[in-house]
N, C-alpha and C positions, 0 to 999 in steps of 0.2 A: 379758912382758903379763901382766896378774892378771884372772884370770875367777872371780867370785862366783856361786855357783850357788843360784837362790834357788826357795823349797818352801813348802807349807802353805799355812796362812791368813792373813785378813788382819793379825793383830798379827803373825806371824813373817814376813813380808812387809816390814813396817814398819821393824823392827828390822833385817832383811838390808839396807833402802837406807839406813837410817840409818849401817850399818858400809862399804856402797857409797861414801857420800858422806865415810865416814872415810878409805877408802883415797886416793879421788882427790884429798882432801886430801898428804895423807901421801907421795903419790907422784906427784907434778905431771906428773913426766917418763917415766910409764909409761901406757900403754893401758890402763885398768881398764873392763871389760865385763862383762854380767850373762848366765848361762846360766838362759834362762829353758824349756828342755827339760822339764822335771819336770811341767809345767802340760800338757803336750801326750799326757799317759798315766797323769795320776793326776786323779780325779774329787774328791777331799778340798772339802768348805767350798766356799765359790763360785769357785774357780779363780785364775787372775790376775788380780786386782783394782786393783791399784797405777795403771796408766795407765788404766783406765778411771775412777778417782775422782779422779786428781789431776792428770794431764796434759791441761792447758786453755789456750785462749789467756790467760786471764786469771791464769794461773796458770806462768808462763814460765821458772821457774825449776826447776821440775821437768821434770829431764832423764834419760834413760837409754840406754845404747847395748847393742843386744844384740850377744853374739858367733856367728860363724855356725858351722857344723859346725866346717869345718877347724879353727880357732881354738880349739874346745874339746876336738879331738882332739889338738892341739899342744901343749897346756898340762896335759890329764889323762891322755894315752893311751890315750883311750876312745873309741867312738863314741856321741855324745850319743844317752841311750835313748828314742826317740821313740813306738817301740814294745819288746812285749814282748820278741818274741824276738831285740831288738840284743844280749839280755846274754848268750847264748851265745857269738858272735865275740868279745865285752869278756872273757870267760873266757879265750880263746883268746890275746888280744891281751897279757892280765896275764903269761900265761907266758913269753913272749919278750920284752916292754917294760917287766913290771913293775918289775926294781930302776932302770930307768933313770927311771920317771916317779913312784917311790916320795917322791923327795924333792922333787918339785913339787906334791905335794898337800897341803894343809893343813885338817886335819880337826879341829872344835872338838870334838866327841867322840871317843870311844875313847881312844887311850894319850895324848891331849893333856889336861893339865889345865890350867884359867883361864891359869896364870901362863906356862904353855909357850907356849899359843896366843898368848898378847898377846904374847911374845918374837918367835914365830914371823912374825905378821903383822906387828909394827911393825921385822924385821931384814930383808925382803926386799930385797937387792942392784938395781942399776940392770941392767935386759938380762935378769932372771933371769924365766921365766916358773912361774907358779903358778897353781894351781887351788885354792878356797877354799869348803869347806863348812861349814856349821854356823848357827845361830840369833842368836850374840853379841847378848846380851842386859847386857851388862856395860858399866856405866855411864862406865868409861874411853873408849867406841866414841862417845857422843852428849853425854855430858853439856856438852861445850862449844858443842854445836852445837844446842842444845835450840830457841833464840829463831828460829834459821832454820828449824829443820823443823818450827815451828809453823806458818811459813809454805807452805813445802813441802808440807805435810798438810793444807792447808786443805781442809773441804768445801765442796761446792757448794750455798749454801740454797735456793740458787732448784730442785732437786731435792726438797727434803723431803717437798712435797706440803702441803696443807690441815693433815692430821691433826696432822704431825709441829711444822708452825709453829707451832700452838697450843701445842703441849705446850712449845716452845721459849721462847716467852713466857711461859708458865704459870711454867716452870723461872727465867728471869732476872726473872720478878716476885716471888719467894719466898727463903725461903732455903733451898735446894734442895740435896739430898745425894742422890747417883747411889748404890744397891747392886747390883753385879753377883752374880747366881750362876753358876757354870759347872759345869751337870751332862754332859748329850748324851753326846758321844765318853770324857768322864770314867768314864763309868759303863760303857763298852762291855768287850769281854773284849781289845780290841786295848791300850787305855788304865788299866784299872779296877788292875794292879797299881804302876803307875809315877806316876800323880797323885792328892794327897789330894784329894777330896770337901769342902769345907767346908760344918761344918753349922751348925745353931743358938748352941753356945759363943761360935763365933768371930764372927758377925753379931749376937749381941746384946753383947758387949762391945765389938765396933767402932760400936756406934749410940752404947753410953753415952761413949764417950771420943770422939769426933766432935761430940755435942752439948757438952761442955766446951769447945769452941773455936768454937764458932758463938754471934752474936749475934743472939739470937732464937728462936723455935720452928721447928724442921726441920720440912719435908716432904720424905719420902724417896721418891724415883724408883727402882722396882726393875725391873733387866733381867735378863733370863734365858733361856735357851734351854727351859727347862721351866716353862711358865707355870701350868699344874694344880701342881705342886708347889709353887711361891710363893704359890700363896692359900691352901693348907694350911699351910704352915711359916712364913708371916709373919702371922697371925693377932694375934699378941702386939704386933704393932706398929702404933701409930697414927699417922695424918698420911700415909698410902702413896698412890701413886700406880703402880698396874701397867702398864707399859709394853706396850703388846702392840699386832702389826699389823708389827713389822718382820722377818720372818722372811727366808731364802734371800737372794734379791740383794739384798733391801734391809734387809740387818742393819747393815751399815755405818751406817746411821743411829741406831741404839743408842749407836754410839760416839761419833756427830757430837753428839748429845742431850749425852753425858754430860760433855762439854766446855764446856759453859755452866752445869755445878750448879757450887755457892759450896763445895762438897766431895764426896769421893770416898769409898765404902767398897768396895775392888776383890776381885776373887777373886785366887787362884793362875793367872793366866789373860794373856799378851799384850794379847789385844782391850780388858779393861778398865783394864790399863796404860797402856797406849796414850789411853785417853778421860779417866785423869788427867794423863799427861806432856803434852797437848797444854789442859788446864784452862788457861780464858782469865782466872782470877783468879789473880795471882802470889802465891805463897804459901799457896794454898788448902790447907786440912788434909786428906791422904790416909789413909787407913786401908788398912795391907796386910798379909797374913798372912806369919807367921814359915815358916809351913807351903806349900811347894812340889810337891815331890817326895816320894815314901815314903820315897827314902833319901838326899834332899838338903832343906836350909832354904832359904828364900828368902833371897839376899844383902840386906846391910843398906844400904839407901839413902841416898844424901847429898843428895836433890833437896828443898831447905825445904819444911817443912811436913808431910813424909813421916814415919807413925808407926807403926813394927812390929809386928804386936800376934802 
């Protein structure tokens, strides 16, 4: 059995689901399941969103099978941490079972680099138990499946609401470019030393670059978790619309609107990466930053139309 742990916000959940489908295709004879227990004791972002957004009668291809607590224990050697106190008995279990279960765990971070991780997740033998954790942004896990993922990750336009439907019509009817600016938790004590917070030099260069690739005068639709900052920071940019009103549980609507644009300028954020990957215009120009983490650059993309700055 292979169990993949899901964590974090919407963009990361989508990368993990893309990897989940990769595992199911690679190991058709194995049982591939999801560990969703992280969301029972974490309150980050909007919680577990994939089923709420994509598991619908009109989207039958989106399926997900959850692992039971016993199955999670069998593959990981630890009880699902649905409560904070569970970590204490798990520490004791690691003392007695650590060596046995160490070979069953594959962690994308830590001692595995990208190539080691790829070899590990593609070299699982039949009937082996594996418990896998990570985000799996590597193109090798989704590049061949983008067309099917665009179907699986289809947003329900009936849930847009009047304001967003009008925005969608405006986006479709113009030479539209989305700009995503990620601030919020990137400025927090938790992440400020890990993630680069992109500034005006990147966005000015990106606007100049994408204008070269569009036929007509572009209108820029700006999406951000810091609207007041955007109003000040983008005074230099004409023909812009600052998209407001899609906070909290409605934040997915920003990603959905990005997919309608004729081009995308994205941040070092999985949220806007998916807004561009799901773009409805084949080969649409996408500007993405070289900067990602403070100690690691963004990988070079091979998706048609993507330009790294």
